[in-house]
C-alpha positions as CSV (number, residue, x, y, z in Angstrom):
1,M,63.6,5.2,-5.3
2,N,64.8,8.6,-6.2
3,R,63.2,9.9,-9.4
4,S,66.5,10.9,-11.0
5,L,67.9,7.4,-10.5
6,A,64.6,5.9,-11.7
7,K,64.8,7.9,-14.9
8,L,68.4,7.0,-15.4
9,L,67.7,3.3,-15.1
10,S,64.8,3.6,-17.5
11,V,67.0,5.2,-20.1
12,V,70.1,3.0,-19.6
13,F,67.9,-0.2,-19.8
14,H,65.5,1.1,-22.4
15,P,63.9,-1.9,-24.3
16,L,65.5,-0.8,-27.6
17,L,68.9,-1.1,-26.0
18,M,68.5,-4.7,-24.6
19,P,69.3,-6.4,-28.0
20,T,72.6,-4.5,-28.0
21,Y,73.5,-5.6,-24.5
22,L,72.5,-9.2,-25.2
23,F,74.5,-9.5,-28.4
24,A,77.5,-7.7,-26.8
25,F,77.4,-10.4,-24.1
26,I,77.2,-13.2,-26.6
27,L,79.9,-11.9,-28.8
28,F,82.4,-11.0,-26.1
29,Y,81.6,-13.1,-23.1
30,L,80.5,-16.6,-24.2
31,P,83.2,-19.2,-25.0
32,T,84.9,-18.8,-28.4
33,Y,83.6,-22.1,-29.7
34,V,80.0,-20.8,-29.4
35,V,80.5,-17.9,-31.8
36,S,82.4,-18.7,-35.0
37,L,82.8,-15.1,-36.1
38,P,86.4,-13.9,-36.1
39,P,87.1,-11.3,-33.4
40,T,87.6,-8.6,-36.1
41,N,84.1,-9.2,-37.4
42,R,82.3,-9.2,-34.1
43,W,82.3,-5.4,-33.8
44,M,80.8,-5.2,-37.2
45,M,78.1,-7.7,-36.1
46,L,77.4,-5.6,-33.0
47,G,77.2,-2.5,-35.2
48,L,74.6,-4.2,-37.4
49,I,72.5,-5.0,-34.3
50,V,72.7,-1.5,-33.0
51,F,71.7,-0.1,-36.3
52,S,68.8,-2.5,-36.9
53,T,67.4,-2.7,-33.4
54,F,68.1,0.7,-31.9
55,V,68.8,3.3,-34.6
56,I,66.1,2.5,-37.1
57,P,63.3,1.9,-34.6
58,G,64.4,5.0,-32.7
59,L,64.3,7.1,-35.8
60,G,61.0,5.6,-36.7
61,A,59.5,6.6,-33.3
62,Y,61.0,10.1,-33.6
63,A,59.5,10.5,-37.1
64,M,56.1,9.5,-35.7
65,M,56.4,12.0,-32.9
66,R,57.3,14.8,-35.5
67,A,54.3,13.8,-37.6
68,G,52.1,14.1,-34.5
69,Q,51.2,10.4,-34.3
70,I,52.6,10.1,-30.8
71,D,52.9,12.8,-28.1
72,S,56.4,11.9,-26.9
73,L,59.0,9.2,-27.2
74,E,57.9,7.9,-23.8
75,M,54.5,7.0,-25.3
76,N,52.7,7.1,-22.0
77,R,49.3,6.5,-23.7
78,R,48.5,2.9,-24.5
79,E,46.9,3.6,-27.9
80,Q,50.0,5.5,-29.1
81,R,52.2,2.5,-28.5
82,R,50.7,0.3,-31.2
83,M,52.4,1.8,-34.3
84,P,55.9,2.2,-32.8
85,L,55.7,-1.3,-31.4
86,F,54.5,-2.7,-34.8
87,F,57.4,-0.9,-36.6
88,T,59.9,-2.2,-34.1
89,C,58.5,-5.7,-34.4
90,L,58.9,-5.4,-38.2
91,C,62.6,-4.2,-37.8
92,Y,63.4,-7.1,-35.4
93,S,61.6,-9.7,-37.6
94,V,63.6,-8.6,-40.6
95,T,66.8,-8.8,-38.6
96,T,65.9,-12.3,-37.4
97,Y,65.2,-13.4,-41.0
98,L,68.6,-12.0,-42.2
99,L,70.4,-13.8,-39.3
100,H,68.6,-17.0,-40.2
101,R,69.2,-16.8,-43.9
102,E,72.9,-16.1,-43.9
103,P,74.9,-19.3,-43.0
104,V,77.8,-17.1,-41.8
105,F,75.8,-16.3,-38.7
106,D,75.7,-18.8,-35.8
107,A,72.4,-20.3,-34.8
108,I,72.5,-18.6,-31.4
109,F,72.1,-15.2,-33.1
110,Y,68.9,-16.3,-34.8
111,F,67.6,-17.8,-31.6
112,V,68.3,-14.7,-29.5
113,M,67.0,-12.3,-32.1
114,G,63.9,-14.4,-32.7
115,T,63.1,-14.4,-29.0
116,I,63.5,-10.6,-28.9
117,A,61.3,-10.2,-31.9
118,A,58.7,-12.4,-30.3
119,S,58.7,-10.4,-27.1
120,V,58.1,-7.2,-29.1
121,F,55.2,-8.8,-30.9
122,F,53.9,-9.9,-27.5
123,A,54.1,-6.3,-26.3
124,F,52.3,-5.1,-29.5
125,L,49.4,-7.6,-29.0
126,V,48.9,-6.7,-25.4
127,S,49.0,-3.0,-26.2
128,L,45.9,-3.5,-28.4
129,F,43.8,-3.8,-25.2
130,W,46.0,-3.1,-22.2
131,K,49.1,-1.1,-21.3
132,V,52.0,-3.3,-20.3
133,S,55.5,-2.4,-19.3
134,A,57.9,-2.8,-22.3
135,H,60.8,-2.3,-19.9
136,S,59.6,-5.2,-17.8
137,I,59.2,-7.4,-20.9
138,G,62.7,-6.5,-21.9
139,V,64.5,-7.3,-18.7
140,G,62.3,-10.4,-18.1
141,G,63.1,-11.7,-21.6
142,S,66.8,-11.0,-21.1
143,L,66.8,-13.0,-17.9
144,G,64.9,-15.8,-19.6
145,L,67.5,-15.9,-22.4
146,L,70.4,-16.1,-19.9
147,L,68.7,-18.9,-18.1
148,V,68.2,-20.8,-21.4
149,L,71.8,-20.2,-22.5
150,N,72.9,-21.5,-19.1
151,M,71.0,-24.7,-19.8
152,I,72.3,-25.3,-23.3
153,I,75.9,-24.0,-22.6
154,P,76.5,-25.0,-18.9
155,E,80.3,-24.6,-19.3
156,A,79.8,-20.9,-20.0
157,L,79.5,-20.3,-16.2
158,L,76.6,-17.8,-16.4
159,L,75.7,-17.8,-12.7
160,I,77.2,-14.3,-12.1
161,P,75.6,-12.8,-15.2
162,I,72.3,-14.3,-14.2
163,M,72.6,-12.9,-10.7
164,L,73.5,-9.5,-12.1
165,M,70.5,-9.6,-14.5
166,I,68.2,-10.4,-11.6
167,T,69.5,-7.4,-9.8
168,I,69.1,-5.2,-12.9
169,A,65.6,-6.5,-13.4
170,G,64.6,-5.7,-9.8
171,A,66.0,-2.2,-10.2
172,V,64.3,-1.5,-13.5
173,L,60.9,-2.8,-12.2
174,S,61.3,-0.6,-9.1
175,A,62.2,2.4,-11.3
176,R,59.1,2.0,-13.5
177,L,56.9,1.8,-10.3
178,A,58.7,4.8,-8.8
179,L,58.0,6.9,-11.9
180,Q,54.4,5.8,-11.8
181,A,54.7,4.9,-15.4
182,H,52.9,1.6,-14.8
183,T,50.8,-0.2,-12.2
184,P,52.3,-3.1,-10.3
185,A,50.2,-5.5,-12.5
186,Q,51.5,-4.0,-15.7
187,V,55.1,-4.3,-14.4
188,Y,54.9,-7.8,-13.0
189,S,52.9,-9.2,-15.9
190,G,55.4,-7.8,-18.4
191,F,58.3,-9.3,-16.5
192,G,56.6,-12.7,-16.2
193,G,55.5,-12.6,-19.8
194,G,59.0,-11.8,-21.1
195,L,60.6,-14.5,-18.9
196,L,58.1,-17.1,-19.9
197,L,58.3,-16.2,-23.6
198,A,62.0,-16.9,-23.7
199,G,61.4,-20.4,-22.5
200,V,58.6,-21.0,-24.9
201,V,60.6,-19.8,-27.9
202,A,63.5,-22.0,-26.8
203,V,61.3,-25.1,-27.1
204,F,60.2,-24.3,-30.7
205,M,63.5,-23.0,-32.1
């Protein structure tokens, strides 16, 4: 794969952006009876997700880079991933709690956000002793969530989104390998871990 394309895919499907894509899909694609929020409030909901799952963790990582705690936002060194991942996990956990606490939010929001938070915590735990691909965990978890949603909402007709997500996952995994950002083991284990985690969380939530 061309390095420019690989870099573009890595940016467009950055792990911090996956919650935004998933919630946009839920808010504007799933049948209206699944999401009780009025259409006028759905953009506000999406804005909340962008702010809490992308803006705040991104600013946190940038602040850590400016303070010299990490070399770059790419965090190529395993030991430098721990603090950003922990901070992101904290942000995602707080978001999950808020979605669970407020009755105005549908249960599907709590389930999806909880799964994403669990995947980040998984990435944090693995980073304590091994470098794993966060991109792979992100696309694997996203595919897992779509598969779970397809089982619990079969009338949503998610076959095409699932096929599209499989294609995206393959492209992202290939991009990470092309950039030599990870070994095949780090990429495939991240994908498998994210995919499996979505199913495990679905059982307990």
